[in-house]
C-alpha positions in Angstrom: 133.9 110.6 150.5 134.4 108.0 147.7 135.8 108.5 144.4 134.8 107.0 141.1 137.7 106.7 138.5 136.5 106.5 134.9 138.5 105.5 131.9 137.0 105.4 128.4 139.2 103.9 125.7 138.9 104.1 121.9 140.7 100.9 120.6 143.1 101.0 117.7 141.8 99.0 114.8 142.2 95.2 115.4 143.3 96.0 119.0 139.9 95.6 120.8 140.9 92.3 122.4 144.2 93.9 123.9 142.1 96.9 125.2 139.8 94.5 126.9 142.7 92.5 128.4 144.3 95.5 129.8 141.1 97.3 131.2 140.2 93.8 132.7 143.8 93.6 134.3 143.3 97.0 135.8 140.0 96.0 137.2 141.4 92.8 138.7 144.4 94.8 140.2 142.0 97.4 141.6 140.0 94.7 143.1 143.0 93.5 145.2 143.1 96.9 146.9 141.0 97.7 150.0 137.7 99.4 149.6 137.4 99.0 146.0 134.9 98.0 143.5 135.7 97.7 139.7 134.1 96.8 136.5 135.4 97.0 132.8 134.2 95.8 129.5 133.2 96.6 125.9 130.6 99.2 125.2 127.2 97.9 125.0 125.1 101.1 124.8 122.4 101.5 122.5 122.1 105.2 122.7 124.6 106.1 120.0 126.7 108.7 122.0 129.8 106.7 122.2 131.9 108.9 119.9 134.2 106.0 118.9 134.9 104.8 122.4 134.9 101.1 122.6 135.6 100.1 126.0 135.3 101.4 129.7 136.6 100.9 133.2 134.8 102.1 136.4 136.6 101.7 139.7 135.1 103.0 143.0 137.6 104.0 145.7 136.7 104.5 149.4 138.6 107.9 149.3 140.9 110.1 147.3 144.0 108.6 149.0 143.1 105.1 147.8 142.8 106.5 144.2 146.1 108.1 144.6 147.7 104.9 145.8 146.3 102.9 142.9 147.6 105.8 140.4 151.2 105.7 141.8 151.3 101.7 142.1 153.9 100.4 139.5 151.3 97.9 138.5 148.9 100.5 137.4 151.8 102.6 135.7 152.7 99.5 133.7 149.2 98.6 132.6 148.3 102.2 131.9 151.5 102.4 129.6 150.4 99.3 127.7 146.7 100.8 127.3 148.1 103.8 125.7 149.8 101.7 122.9 146.6 99.8 122.0 144.2 102.8 122.0 143.8 105.7 119.7 142.6 107.9 122.7 141.7 107.4 126.3 139.5 109.6 128.5 140.0 109.6 132.2 137.8 111.3 134.7 137.2 111.2 138.4 134.1 112.1 140.3 133.1 112.1 144.1 130.6 109.6 144.8 127.6 110.3 146.8 126.7 113.4 145.1 123.1 114.1 144.2 122.1 112.2 140.9 119.5 114.8 140.0 120.2 118.5 140.6 117.5 120.4 142.3 115.0 121.9 139.7 115.6 119.1 137.2 113.0 116.2 136.7 
């Protein structure tokens, strides 16, 4: 089963460009790995629930082993270290792909 790796970043003041660059670099690096699809960018939501998060990265891996190899790779470790320095806060989640979008009994 596939895995989605989600990163939400709250840029430090006047560091929005650097956050966007680092997340873009992570997406480009992820795209170089097999069975991966990645996107990153600034928040464009109109719902108002961002809680200060300004940018996001979403990577789809074919399986947990692919995600784990990405996380352990020196390029990821270096870029993640830079991301920490240009953000106030990062939120990282992983979910399995292929799960039902709407649970039974809802909708």
